[in-house]
N, C-alpha and C positions, 0 to 999 in steps of 0.2 A: 337420114341425110342432115348435115349441119346447116342451120339457117344462116343466111347472109349476115345477120346482125349479131350472131353469137360469138363475140370476140372477148367476152369477159366471163368470169365465174360468178361474181356477185350479182344478185338480182337487180339492185339499183343501177349498177353499171351497165347491165345488159339493156335496160330500158332507156337510159339516158343516151347510150351510144346509138341505139336505133333511132331515137328522136333526132339526134344531131345529124346523122347520116341523111335522113329524109329531108330535113330542113335545108341542109347544105345543097342537095341536088335539085330542089324545086323552089325557085325564087318567089313564085306566086303563093305557094303554100307557106313559105317563110313569112311573107308580108301578112298573110291572113292570120298566122299564128301570133305574130307580134301584136296585131290589133286585138285579138282575142285575149292575150295575156296582159296587155298594158292599156288598151283603149286608144293607143296612138297610131297614127299613120306616118310613115317615115318619108313619104313623097319621093320615092325613087332613090333614096340614099342606099348605098351598097352595104349590106350587112355581112360581116364576117363571123365565123364560128370556130371556137376551139373547145376541146374537152379536157377536163382535169388539169387545166393550166391557166396562167394569166397571159393575156395578149402581150406579145413581145418576149424577149429573153433577158431583159435587163433586171427584172425584179428579183431580189436576192432571196426571198423566202418561198420559192415555189415548192419546196419539199414539205411545207406545212400543210398537210392534207386537210386539217380542219378548217383552214381558211380558203380552200379551193372549192368553188362550186362544181357541179357535175358538167354543166354546159354553160358556155359564155358566148352570148351574141353581142356584137358591138359594131360601131362605126368609127371612122377616123376622126370625127368631130366631137367625140366624148360621150356619145350615147351608149348605154350598156343595159343588157338584160341578162341576169344571172339566174340559172335554173338549178334548184336543189331537188333531187328525185328521192322519194322515200317509198318503201314497200312494207317491210316488217319493222324497221327501225323507227323510233319515235322522232317527231320533229321538235327541235328545241330552238327557242328564241336566241340563245347565246351563239349557236352556230351561224344563224342567219345574220347576226350583228357582225360576226367575224367576216362573213362574205362582204358585207357593206364596207367594213374597214379595209379589206383587201382591195376592193374596187376603187375606193377613194385614194389609197396609196398609189394605185396604178393610173391616177389622173382621170378617173371617171367620177365626177363630183356628185352626180345624182343618179345612181344606178337603180334600176328596177330589179326586184328579186321575185321570182316565181317559185312557189313551193308546190310540188305535185305529190299527192298522197292518194292511197286507195280508198280512203274513207274520210268523213268529216273529222275535224280536230277540235279539241276542247281547250287547248292552251291559247292564251291571248298572244297574238302576233304583233310585231312592230308595225307601225303605220306604213312603212316603205315596202312591206311584203304583201304580195297578192297570193291567195291560196286558191288552188283549183284541184279537183279530183281527177284521177286518171280516166275515169269513166266519162267525164265532161270532155276531155281531150278526144276520147274515142268517138263520141258523138260528132265532134267537129270534123274528125277524119272521115267518118261515114258520110257526112253531108258533102264532103269534097271528093269522094271517091270517083265520081264521073269526070271531074276536071283534072284529077291528079293521080297518076299511077303510083306515086310515092305515098300519097295518103292511103291508097288501097293497101300497099305493102305494109305500112306501119300499123294500120288497123288490123290486118290479118295477123301480123306478128303479135299484137297484144292478145288476140284470141288464142293463138297457138301457144304462147308462153303461159297464159293463164291455165289452159288445158294441161300443159306439161306439169306445172306446179301442183295442180289439183291431183294429178295422177301420182305424183311423188309424195303427197301428203304435206307439202310445204305450207306453213301457216301464214296466212295473209289476212289482216283485219280489214276487210273491204274487198273491192273488186277493181279490176283494170278496165273492164268493159261493161256494157249494159245489155240487158236481155233484148233480143231482136227476133224472137220467134224460134220455133223448132223446125229447122230446115233439113228434112230427111226425104230423099227421093232417089231415083235411079242414079243420078249423078253425084249425090251426096249420101252414101249409105250410112246406116246407123254406126256410130262410134261411141263406145262406152265412156271414154274420157271426155269427149265433147258433150255427151249427154249429162255427165256429172257437172260440168261447168255450167251448162244452160239451166240445169235444175237449181244449182246454188244461186244463180242470178235471179231466176224467177221467184224463188222463195224469199229472197231479200226484198224484192219489190212488193210481193204480195203482203208481207208483214206490215208495210207502210200504207196500204190502201185504206181510205176512209170508210168504204162500204163494208169492210170486214172488221172495223174497229170494235164493234160491240160483241163480236163473237170470239175473237182470238186474243191470245196473250202475245203482244208484240215483242216481248223479250224471250219468246220461245227459242231455245237453242236447237231444236230438232234433233237430228242424229249426230250433230257435232261433226267430227271428222269421219267421212265416208272413205274407208281405207281400201276398198276393192279397186282392182286395176283392169278388170274385164268382166264380161257378162252380157246378157241380153236385156237387162233392165236395171234401173237404179231408182230409188225412191227416198223421199224425205217427208217430214210432217210438221205441222204447226199445232201447238197445244191450244186448247180452248181457254177462254178467260176463266180464271179461278183454279186452274190446274197447275199453276206455276210452282216449280220445285218438286213436283211429284213424279213418280215413275210413270212414263207415258203409257205403259201397258195396262194401267189401272184406270185410265180415263179415256173417253172418246177423243179423237183428234182428226184433223183435216190432213189427208194424205195426197201427195202428188207423186205420180210415177211416170218416168220416161222409159218406154219400152221399145223394143226393136220395131214394132209395127204400129204403135199407138201411144198417146199420152192419156193418162187416166187421172181424174180428180174425184176423190170420194171422201165420205165421212166413214171413218173406221171405228167400229165398236169392238175393242179387244176382248179376248176370252176372259181376262181377269177383272173386267169392269164391275162396278158395284151392282148389286142386284136391283136396287131402286132405279138405276139408270136403264138397265136392261128392261125393267118393267115399263118404263115410259115408252119404249119402242113396241113391246109386245102387247101392252094393255091387259085387260082382263080376259079377253077372248080374241078369236080370229077377226071378228068384225072391227074391233078397235085397231088391231094391227093393220088390217086392210085399209081403214080410213086414213091412217097416217101415211102409208105408202101411196095411196091414191092421190093425196094432196101433193106429195112430192113429185109423183109422176106427172100430174097436171102442170106443175111448175116447169118441169123439164120440157114438156110438150110446147108450152107457150114460149119458152126461151129458145129452144133448139129444134123445134119441129121442122124448120126449113133447112136444116143441115143434115143431109142424108148420111154423112160419114160420122155423125154424132150418135152414140148409142147410150140410152139410159140403162144402167145395170144395177143388179142386186145380186149379192152372193153370200154364201156361207162356206167357210173354209175350215177344215180340220187338219192339223199337222202336228208332228212331234219333232224333237231335236235330239240328235245323237250326243251333243255336248253343248255347253253354254255358248261356245264360239262358232259352232257349225251352222250352216244354213238350214232352214226348216225343210222337213220332208213332208210332202203333201200326202195325206191319207185319203181325203175325200174333198171334192169341191162341187158345190151346187151353184151354178151361175145362170142367170137368166136376163134376157132383154126385157125390161119392164113393160114394153109394149105387148108382151104376151099376157100380162096380167089384166090389162084394161083395154077395152075396145076403143080405138081412136080413129076418127074419121080421116080417110085418106091414107092410113098406114097400110103398108104391104105386109106387115107382120101379123100373122093370124093370132087371135087371142086363145090362150090356153090357161085359164085361171088356176088350174091345179098345180102349176109350177110355184105360184105364190103360196098356196096352201102347204106345199112340200117344205118350203123355206120356213114357214111358221112352225110346222110340226117339229122340224129339226131344232129350231131355236127354243121353243117352249118346252121341249123334252130333252134338253141338253144333258148329256152324260159324259162329255169329253171336252177337250180344249178346242173351242170353236170361235172363230173370228167372223164378224159380220161386217158387211160394207154396202154402201149405196152411193151412187154417183154417176158420172158421165165418162165415157171413153170416146176419144176423138182419134180416128184413123188419120195417118199422115195423108195430106191432100185436102183435109177439111179447110174450108175457106177461112182465112185469118190465122190458122195455126202456125204458119211460117212467118208471122209478123208480130209486132208488139201487142196487137189486140188479142193474142193468145192468152194474155193475162186476164182479159175480160172474160173469156170463155171459162177459164179455171175458176175465177172468183164467182161467177154466176152459177157455176155447177154447185159450189158449196152453198151459196145463198138460196138456191132452190130447195135445199134441205132444211130450211128454217122451221117448218112444222115439227120437226124433230129436234133441231139444234137449240131453239129458244128454251125449251123445257130442260134440255140437257145442260145448257150453260147455267141456268138458274140453280139446278141441283148441284152442279159442280162447285159453284160459288158458295152454296150453303154449307158445304162440307168443311169450309175453313182451311186452315193451314195444316191440319193434321189428318192424314188419310186413315182409312179403316185399318190398314196394316199397321200404321204407326200407333193408332189408338190401342190396337190389340197388344202391341209390344209394351206400351206404357202401362196398360192395365196389368199385364203379366209382371212387369217390374214392380208395381205397387204391391201386388199380392206377395211377391217374393220378399220385399222389404218388410212387410207386415209379419210374415212368418219368421223372418230373421229377428225382428224385435221381440216377438213372443218367445222365441228360443233363447235369446240372450237374457231376457228377463227371468225366465225359468232357471237358467244356469246360475244367475246371480243370486236368486233366492236360495237355491240349494247351497251355494258356497257360503253365503252369509249365515244360513241356518247352522252349518257345521261349525262356523266360527263362534257363534253364540253358545253352542253346546260346550 
């Protein structure tokens, strides 16, 4: 079903039209928006709104699209606020100066100009321009949703259109909304596209967290474009510090998955990881391995022991791929609730340490492509998972793994810019060049020898 605001095909026009409609219908929201955008209170002055045109019909250059703002708010006594909306296109100071010149020619001597973009901008803007991000406007609307039905409509539209663009693979540098929790229940069933939108928002904010700064590469691109349109789960990752620019399957990384029945945050040790990193996890024997896992399990218990829906997990997964682009086919999975490995006071999960021994035996005697992971799974209904503090649950899940991660990050950083695979390629190239030089030198000697004879 087509949305009420979908009157244009261009993304910028869709958003600016929705904004103009909602501001036009709700005078209180309009006044609050003006205060948010300019810092001014208009003290009851009536504000008029037009789209893609200059107030009045007498201006002769209305067909000059570069001089027309997306939305124009104004009063009859000469006050004006011009709104320029951007999504994928870059913001330019020259276009904003044209908007100012247009307003001045239309007898608005000191116009305000608001630039809305999905991400921070690096260009220097003229002093008469105020810059805001769409996500900041989204927060304003969410704060006003109880007082304004139109604020609710517009915030819901921003969520819907962001989900739609994500499903279509539309590239947008930044976001329209902000993460507000994983809301999945009987009234709001799991939706793949919505899960992908929330995953992207969560990962963008997690990369900026100060408590993760020493562990992660903030420039990590993760999976980039996630092109799927359906399914029961979607996941992404953040690279560890020191692994920048390398294939993520060769280094441990922090994984976040949004599934039909839960949200999982784990440290993933891929199959192709360096032997020295795998050795940090396994140690010299089972006692070393058990000691590391026990420290992590203890951290999980201290942090999440009062959350019955939070499950500390450990797994080993073997799979193969029919082709490079096909999804993995699971051959075997050994998954355990970490509370089975160590006795914990008050836990209803009975201890069975042999499960941990089984994981160790599989990992230490690896003969196939096996991925290892440790982390937390939060079932929907976990306290806080449907709010912004879900980001705290995810970050703390990763931080609880520091008995392993601290050593892994140091090892990863020590490898430098060239991975083991790259070094192998370089060594092979050097060997081939040396052989080529020896061959060329031999041929030259033979040729010169024949000439001298």
